[in-house]
N, C-alpha and C positions, 0 to 999 in steps of 0.2 A: 170620400173616405173611409165611410163606414164600412162599404165592401172593401176594400183594401186592408181595412181591418181585420178582418174573417181571416185573412192570409195568416194570422197571429194562430191562428189552428192548425198549421204547421208545426209550430212549436209549443206544443200546449206545456210541457214540463218548464222550458225556460221562463215563459209567459209568467206562469203560476209562482214558480221560485224564485224569481227576481224582486218582485214588490214581496212576498213572502218574509224573505231575508233583509231586506231593507227593514221591514217592520220589526222585525226580531233585534235587529241592530237599534232600531229607534225604543225599542222595549230597553234596552238596559242606558238609553241616554234617558229616558223617563225617570229610571230610580236610581239615577246619579245624584240628582235636589237633595233626595231623603238621604242618601249615605252622607253628602257634604253636611246635612242637617244632625245629623247622628255624631258625627266627628265632630260639630263645634259645640252641642248640646253637651252632650255623653263626654267625649275625649277632651275636650281643653277646657269646657265651663263645668262639667258635671263630675270635676274630679276623676274619671277612670283613668286619666293618663296618657303615658305612650305608648304602652299596649292597644290600647283600643284607637288611638291614630294611626298605629303601625296598619292594624286589622283593618279598619276602614281605607287606608291608603291603597295595601293590595287590594282590597275588592275594587276598587275605584282604576286599578291598573289592569285586573280584569275583564272590567264590564270594558276598557278602551280594548283592549286584546280582541276579544270574542265581538265586540264591535266592529273591529277594523278588518275580522276574519268574513264576518257577513257580508260587511259592505264590499270585498273582494269578489267575493261568490256574485253576490246582486249583480256586480256591475259586469263580470264576467257573462251571466245568462240574458242579460238585459242588452247587452250589445250583440251577443248572440242572435237573440230574437230579430232585432232591430235589423242587424245586417242581412238575414235571414230571410225574410218578408219584402225587405226592399230588394234584394237579388229574385224574388219571385217577381216584385210588380215590375224591374226593369224587362226582363224578359218577356213577361206579359204583353205589357208596353210596345216592344219592338217588335213581337210577332204580331199583335193587333194592328200598328203600322204600316205592315206589310201585306197586312190584308187588306187595307183597306182602296179602295178605288183610286184613280187618277183622280176625279172630284174634289173628293173627301181630301185627298194630299194637299189641293192646288186652295180648298177652303181653310186649310189650318196653315198652313205654309210652313219652308222647311226651319226658319230661328223657333218656330211655335214648338215644333217637335222637338229640335234640338233641347229647348230649355226644359220643355218636360221631363225629358229622359236623364237629365245634369242637375240642374239647379232643383227643380222642384223634388224629384225625388231624391236627394241629398236633404231637404228640408222636411222631410218626411222620415227619412231615417233618424236624425237628430231629434224628430217629435216623438217617436215610438222609445227612443233610447231611455231620453228624457222621462217621458211619462211610466214606464215601467220603473223606472228606479225611485222617481217622488209623486207620481200622481196620488197612491195613497201613500206615501211615508208621511209626506207632509201635512194633512189632513189629520193623520195619524198622532201626529207628534202635537197638533194643535189642540185636537179636543181631548187628548189623554193627557196633556199637562192641564187642561181646565179640570178635567176628573181627580188629577192628583192632586190639586189643589186643593178642592173639595177634602179629601181623606187630612189635608193640614190645616187647615182653615176654612168652615162654609160661610163665614162673613167676606169674608176678605175675597172668597171664591166667585162670588157674585161680578166683581169686576172683571173677572174672565168671560161671564156670560154676558155682559154687555159688550165687552171689548169685538169679540170676535165676530159676531151677527154685524156691527159696523163695516170692521174689515173686509168680513167678506162682501158687502153689498160694493164697497170701493173695488175691492178686485174683479168683479164681474161688469159691475159697469164699464169698467175700463174695456173689459176683454170682447166685449159686446161692441162697440164702438171701433174696437182695432179691426176686427176679423175683416169686415168688406174692404177695410182701406190696405190690409195688407193683400186682397185681391186685388186693386186697383194696382199695387208698389208692382206686383208682377208679372202686369199687363204693361206697365209701362217700361218692365225688363227685358219686355220681349221685344219692343219696338227699338230700344238701344241696342239690342244683339242683332235683330235684321237690321239694322242698319250700320252696325260693325262688320257684317257681314260681306253685305251687299260692297262694301268701301273695299274690305279687303280682295274680293274678288273681282271687281272692279278698279284697282287703283290704277292700271297701265291707261287704262280709258279715262280717270279722272287725271290724271298729270299730265295726260295727252293734250286734253282740252284746258287744261289749268283753272282746274275747279277744287284747288285743295282749300279755298277759303271759305268756299261756298258750301263744300261739305264738312269743313268746320265749324260752319255755324251750323248747320242744320243739325249736326251731331252735337254740336253746344247744347243745342234748344231743347232736342229730346232728352241728353243727360240733364240739363236743369228741371225739367219737368218731374222726371224721375228723384232728383235729390229732395224738390222742394216735397214731394208725399212722402218719400222715407221721413225725412226732415217733420212732417206733420202728426205722420204716426210714431214717429220715434217720440216725440215733445207728450204726445196724447199717454203713451205707455212708459215714459216715465215720471207722468204723475204719481204710478203705483206707488214707488219706493219712497219718496218725501213722504206721500199721503200715512202708506201706513207706519212709517219713524214716527211722523205726527201724534196717531192715533195711540201708538204703543208707548211712546216716551213720557205722552200726558197718562196714561195708563202707569206707567211705572212710578211715575210723582206722584199719584194718588195713593198706589199703595203700598210705597215707603214712608208716604206721611200717614195713612191710616195703621201702617203693620208700627211704626214707630212709637206710637200712641198705645196702641193693645201690647207693646212690649214693654213700656215704661209701667202700665199699670200690671203688669203680669198676666196676661190672658195669652198673649202665646210666647216662645221663645224666640231670641235669637236666630236659631239654628233655622226655622221654621220662616223665620221672613224671608233669611236667606233663600232659601228654598221657593219659597215664591216667586221672590225675584227673581230666579235661575228659573222659572217656568214662564214667567213673563218674558225673558230674554229668548228663551228656546222659541216661544210665538213667535217674537219679532223674526228673529233667524230665517223660522221655518214658512212665515209668511212671504218674506222677501225673497227666499228660495220657490215658492209659488208663485208667485209674480212674475219672475224670470222662466218658470215652466210655463204658464201660462201665456205668454209672449211666444214662447218654441212653440208651444201646440198650435196654439191661433195661427202661425207662420204655415207650420206642419199640415193644420187644416183646409187652409187655403191653398197649398200646393197640390196636396192629394185630393182637392174637388175640381183642379183644374187637371188633374192625371185623369182621374174617373171621369169628367167630361168626355176627355177622347176616348177610353175605354168603351164609353157607351154610344159612342158616333157608331153607328150603325151603316155596313155597307152599301152603298146605292146600288151595286153590282148585285144580285143572288146568284152563285154558283149553278153551272145547268148539272145535268146527269148523262147527259150523249158522251160515248166513247168510239163511237166507230162513226167512218166514212162513207158516203154513198161515192164511191169511184166515177158511176157515169154521171155524175150531174155535172155542170161546170164548176171551176175551182172556186172562183170569186164570183158573188152576186151581188150586185146594191140596185135595191129597190123602192125608189122614192123616197130615199134615206136623207133623212135631216138632222144637225146636231146642232145643239145648243150648249153653251157652256155654262155650269154656275148659275149664276139668279137674269144672266142677259136676257135681255128680249128678242134681240136678233137672231137668228142662227146663222151661226159660223160657216156650215153647207146646209145647201137646200134642194131635195127632188132631185138628188144623185141615183141614175141608173142606167149602167149599163152591165156587160157580162165579162167574165175573163174565163178564159178556155185552160186548159194544161198545157205548158210547156209555152205562153204567150209571154211576151215582152211589153209590159205595159210602163209608157211614158208620161208623168204626169208633170206639169209645166204653166205657169201663170204667176201674174206679178206679187210683190210682198203681201201676206194677209188676203189672197185667193181663196184662203182652205187646204188648200194641195195636203198640208200634214196633218188636219183635220181628218179628210177623206181618209187616208192610209191609216189614220189611229181607230179607225173603226173595225181594220181587218183583225188583229189581236184584241179586241175587245178591251182597248184601252179605255174608250168611253162606249156608253151606248147611246143609238140612238132615239131622238124622241117620236120620231114618225118614218117609217116607212122601217128597212131592215137592209142588213150586211148580211149577207149569208155565204158560209166555206160550203165547198160540195153538198150543196143544196139544202141545206141545215140554218137557221137562224143562231149566229156565235151565241145568242143567247143560252141558245137551248144546250149547247154543250161546255163538258168541265171545262175550265178555262185553262189548267194546267195541259189538259190532253189538246186543247185546239192550239197551245201556244207552243207546242213540242214540235209543229210540224211548217212554224214559222221563224224564220231568222229576221231580226231587225236591228239595222244600222242607223242609229238616232243621229240628228241634225247635230248636236253636240255630241264629241267623240270622249267616251270617257273611259280611262285608262285607269287601274286600281293599282295601291301600291303593294309591291310585290319583285315580278319577275317578266319579261315578255310570255315564257312558255306559259306563267302561272295564268296569265291574264289573255293568252288564247286556247288554253283549253278550256275555258268556258264554254266554248260552244261542243265541247267533248271533251267529259273528262278522262276518258278513254283511249285517246287519239295516240297513235305512235310517233314518234318524230317527223317520218317521213310521209304523214299526212299533214301535220305542222307545217310543213316545208311545202307541201305541195297547194296549202291553201294560203300559205303566206307568197308562193309565188306568182298566184292567179289575181293577189289582191295588188301585186305589185310592190310588196314589200319585204323581198328576198334580201335588198341591197340593206334593208336596215340592219337586218340580223348579222349580215356577213360583216357589217362595219363596225359590228360591237365584237370586243377583244372575249366575252362571254358567250355569244351566240345568243343562243334561245334564254339563255341564266343571265342576260344582262337585267340589272337593276331597271325597275320602271319606280322614280316616284311617286307619291300622291297627287292623283290628277295629271298624270304624266307629264309632270313640269320637264321633266328632261327630256323631251320629245317635242318636235314642230307640230305644228297645225295637221300639217299633209300627211308627215309620218303618223301620229294619231289617227288620223281617218284611216287610213290604208290598214294600220293594225286592228281596229278594229272591224273594217271587212272582213280582213282575213278569220275573226273570230268567230263573224257571222258564216261565212263560206265554210269553215270546217261544223258547223254543227250539221251541216250537209241535208239541211229540210227542203218540201217542197216548193214553201213559198218564201223568198227573198224581196224583203225589202228596203230601199236603200233612198232614205229619208234627206237628200239634198247631200248626201255623205261625202260628195267627191269635189265642195265647193274649194278646198283649198290643193287642188291640186293642180300641178300645172296640163297644158292642151294636149301634150303629148303623153302623160300618163294619165290621164284620164280616157284617152283613145284606147289604149294597152287593155287600161282597164273594162270598159265597155264589150271590148272586143273579147278578153277570158269570159267573161260572162255572160255573152252572147252564146258562145259555146258550148254553155251549158245549157244543154237543150231539154233535160229533164226538169229545170225549173222555172218554176214562173216567178216574175220578177218586176216589180214596181221600182220604177227608178222617177223621185222626185229630184227635178233638177229645175235649175233659174237658165239652162244654159242648152238650148238646141242641138248642139253637137253630141250633146251625150245621150239624147234620149231621137236622134235622128234616123238611127236603124229600128226604133222598136216597131212591135206588131203594131199596135195603138198608139196613138198621143191621144191625150186629155187634158183639152184645155180648159185653165180651169180661170176665171173673172168670178170676184164678188159674190164667194161662194154657190156659184153655181158653174154649170157644164156648159162652155160657149161651143165648143166644139169638140168631134170624135176621130180620126181619123188617120192615117199615114202621115208621115211628112212632108211626101211632097203631094197629097191632097190636101193636108192646110195649108201648104204655100199657095195651092192656086185659089182655095175656096176660103180662107181664115184670114180677112184683113190684121186682125190682131197679132195672130201666131205670124203671117210676112211682116210686121212691125217687130215685135220681138227680134226673130231671127235676122233680119236682115241690119238692126242695131247691132247685134252680135259680130257680125260677120262682116261690116263695113258695106255692105250694098245700098240699093237704095228700097225704099217703101216704094213698092207696085202696086197699090192700092188703085 
């Protein structure tokens, strides 16, 4: 959180003027009891009469006006600084998350990152805003009231000296207990948000399997756990107000009792006693404000530390510097490559070795969890090998500048992702300078031209968030068109035709095969999609079981024959 607060340096004027103007307002407030005392002692009781009363009343109105003016200006500067800092925090956090590698993103989780960017950032903004306005003002009024009390009567002012440390102990004790609890509240909030996100994205599956009650029960348990923690920390925080009220009110009772005796014997005036009472009341009000402020700042610090923990997360992948290719080398090589995800013990893929020349089409097939996606994720360096290497044009991908490396790779992931906008805007991700003719050519190759023609607005037809207004097959074809428009040297299709019918799939693979200048990796569950590939890599349990053409694998690989004949309806000829 301290590192985040350094961003206040960008708003030095606002950071200084906000608290100063609030203290100026508080200074007028501190003089009010003295004016009231003069009004009582000299105007009402002392015989100066209405002229003095009017004079003091005008001074009170002037103090009120100036206090309001300073307060409004302070509010403006505090709000400007808080929103400005949070703007930089949000941008910095978003930029940092985008620089993190897949391992760090997997570790954090989407729900956690969304919470950091929304709820946590808002709490930090609220804490900074209140802090600039009240963090100096409240202690200034508390200690100022104590000092002013000494000018009124030194003996009764001792009550203030005793009360303030007692109140400070109460406030800071509750704060120290609350800080770690607020952190736990935010962690439980993460779980609730994660559960909510999962239920909203998987609502069709939940309803299809009639699991609504199970999910409701799970959500209820997580929500109850969050509520219990919030109630616990709320109860502890709520102790602050009654405890401070008890201490202050006891002090006021003692002050009035002692003060009345001194008024009776003529040591102090009635106005002076009213002034002391007003100062004690000011302390009460400011301590209540301070108590609420500390709760808000405690939350802000807990959330700020959570944000900082993300900003302190160092990407495990260090960017390389190489920005040139040796085109005489094989375009892709796997040299004893092995990959482990996160803290897993068992490798996802192990001892992968084969090379790919320019223009070749490589089919990758295997059962679920065999390591197909893990294998192709090494090429654009989404993950790093823990042993061995993945090379592009003879150089380990770790040595390349990541942006430069990925500029020659087009990827169509397993899950087709479309973004809110239009078809044109989504396709242009592949090449923002492409003409309509180039877009149409890419759509034609991806067998997606009919999608555009069926829309009244054509390329400018709207795309809803997540592409909800398109079917699974339509989304896959549009994302393939987006990748083809990039016109890169390496094209990776990660099971990206799974929602297509066999005819459309066949036409798509034929169109891709005709692009002889591209090196294509096709991950598929269908042998029909990869049967014309130059090489087929058969994966099983993270290892390569066989490499060869379709006919060779049918002849020599029992596992490939089993997969193929199960799909085409033939018999296993093992």
